[in-house]
C-alpha positions in Angstrom: 1.9 -13.7 -16.5 1.1 -10.5 -14.5 -2.9 -10.7 -12.8 -4.1 -7.4 -13.1 -5.8 -5.6 -10.7 -9.2 -3.7 -11.2 -8.8 -0.6 -8.5 -10.9 2.4 -9.4 -9.7 5.6 -9.7 -10.6 7.2 -6.3 -9.7 4.1 -4.6 -6.2 4.4 -5.8 -6.2 7.9 -5.5 -6.5 7.6 -1.6 -4.2 5.1 -1.5 -1.3 6.7 -3.0 -2.3 10.5 -2.0 -0.3 10.0 1.6 2.4 9.2 0.2 2.8 11.8 -2.7 2.2 14.7 0.2 4.8 12.9 2.1 7.5 13.2 -0.7 6.3 16.9 -1.8 7.2 17.5 1.7 10.5 16.2 1.9 11.3 17.6 -1.5 9.6 21.2 -0.1 12.3 20.9 2.6 15.2 20.1 0.2 14.0 23.1 -1.7 14.3 25.1 1.0 17.3 24.3 2.5 18.6 24.7 -1.3 17.2 27.7 -2.1 18.4 29.5 1.4 21.6 29.7 -0.1 21.0 31.6 -3.4 17.8 33.9 -2.3 16.1 35.6 0.7 14.5 34.1 3.0 11.3 34.8 2.2 11.7 34.0 -1.3 13.3 30.7 -0.2 9.8 30.0 1.9 7.6 30.8 -1.2 9.6 28.6 -3.1 8.9 25.7 -0.4 5.3 26.4 -0.2 5.1 26.1 -4.0 6.7 23.0 -4.1 4.7 21.7 -1.3 1.3 22.6 -2.7 1.9 22.1 -6.4 5.2 19.6 -6.5 5.0 18.8 -10.2 4.4 22.7 -11.6 6.9 24.6 -9.0 10.0 21.9 -8.5 10.7 21.9 -12.2 10.5 25.4 -12.4 13.1 25.9 -9.5 15.3 23.4 -11.1 15.1 25.8 -14.2 15.4 28.8 -12.4 19.1 27.6 -10.3 20.5 26.3 -13.7 19.9 29.1 -16.1 20.8 31.8 -13.4 24.3 31.4 -11.6 23.6 33.0 -8.6 26.1 33.7 -6.0 26.5 30.3 -3.6 26.8 31.4 0.5 26.4 29.3 3.2 24.1 30.7 5.9 24.9 29.8 9.0 23.2 26.8 10.7 22.2 26.0 7.4 20.3 22.7 8.1 18.5 24.0 11.0 15.7 26.0 9.5 14.9 23.2 6.6 14.6 20.4 9.7 12.8 23.0 11.8 11.0 23.1 8.9 10.5 19.1 8.0 9.0 18.8 12.0 6.3 21.2 11.5 5.4 20.4 8.1 5.3 15.9 8.2 3.5 15.9 11.7 0.5 18.8 10.6 0.4 16.4 7.2 -0.3 13.5 9.4 -2.8 14.9 11.5 -4.2 16.3 8.7 -5.0 12.6 7.6 -5.9 11.4 11.0 -8.6 13.6 11.4 -9.6 13.3 7.8 -10.0 9.7 7.9 -12.3 10.4 11.3 -14.5 12.6 9.3 -18.5 12.1 8.7 -17.6 12.6 5.3 -15.1 9.9 5.0 -17.1 7.5 7.0 -20.0 8.3 4.3 -17.1 7.4 2.2 -16.4 4.1 3.2 -19.7 3.1 3.5 -20.8 3.8 -0.2 -17.5 1.7 -1.2 -18.4 -0.9 1.4 -22.1 -0.7 -0.3 -20.4 -1.6 -3.2 -18.7 -4.7 -2.4 -21.6 -6.2 -1.0 -20.2 -5.7 2.7 -22.9 -5.1 4.4 -21.6 -5.5 7.9 -19.1 -2.9 7.1 -22.2 -0.5 5.6 -23.9 -0.6 8.8 -21.0 0.1 11.4 -19.7 2.7 9.1 -23.3 4.6 9.3 -23.5 4.0 12.9 -20.0 5.8 13.2 -20.8 8.7 11.0 -23.8 9.2 13.0 -21.7 9.2 16.5 -20.1 12.3 15.0 -23.0 14.0 13.5 -27.1 13.3 13.9 -28.6 13.8 10.7 -31.4 12.4 9.4 -30.4 11.3 5.9 -27.9 9.0 7.5 -30.7 7.5 9.6 -32.7 6.7 6.7 -29.6 5.2 4.8 -29.2 3.1 7.9 -32.4 2.2 8.4 -32.6 0.9 4.6 -29.5 -1.0 5.3 -30.8 -2.5 8.1 -34.0 -3.7 6.6 -32.0 -4.9 3.8 -30.5 -7.1 6.0 -32.9 -8.8 8.2 -33.0 -6.3 11.6 -36.8 -4.5 11.3 -36.5 -3.5 14.9 -33.6 -1.4 14.5 -34.8 -0.5 11.0 -37.8 1.0 12.3 -35.9 3.0 15.2 -33.7 4.2 12.2 -36.9 5.4 10.3 -38.4 7.0 13.0 -35.1 8.9 13.7 -34.7 10.1 10.2 -38.3 11.3 10.3 -38.3 13.2 13.6 -35.2 15.0 11.5 -37.7 15.8 8.7 -35.8 13.2 6.4 -39.1 12.1 3.8 -39.2 8.3 4.4 -39.0 6.0 1.5 -36.8 3.1 -0.1 -35.1 2.5 -3.1 -36.5 0.7 -6.0 -36.6 -2.8 -5.8 -35.7 -3.1 -2.2 -39.0 -5.6 -1.2 -37.8 -6.1 2.7 -37.3 -2.6 3.0 -40.9 -2.0 1.8 -42.0 -4.4 4.0 -40.7 -3.1 7.2 -42.0 0.4 6.2 -45.8 -0.7 5.9 -45.0 -2.6 9.0 -44.4 0.6 10.8 -47.8 2.9 11.7 -47.8 6.4 12.2 -45.4 6.7 9.6 -45.7 9.3 7.2 -44.2 8.8 3.7 
């Protein structure tokens, strides 16, 4: 019996996206090497860029063009140097994109939301704090305060609620969160 893996579509997409982009970079490099023999350099780069950004559309089109129209194939000098230089630029650029994307505020907030759905409260708090280290946002302070209150850290929750209020965020608790309401009722001078 094959075990079923229950994974949300967004989580699956985040898992396969780096591999798909790396594969599209490799296919794009191959298209550049192949197109360079058949087309002028600017057309070869256009095919390669199209394959990099839209691989499922441009690659079949390129293969159809190559198979249907027979051009004289020429062997350029240093025929592998330009595609290798292209790969050396594109693959690290994709890697840097993923590195900076993983470290962004939005990525931390997304991981906090996913951890909240998984009832992993320590990860939620850690990701909210990492997001706040990058960008001081009153709403994120409020979200952290609610999570801290739900986990019994009243002092931390009060401090975060005060920071959220100073930033102009209206202070409230979600429905059915008695610990959060209890913390809010104990704060004096808090505008709700």
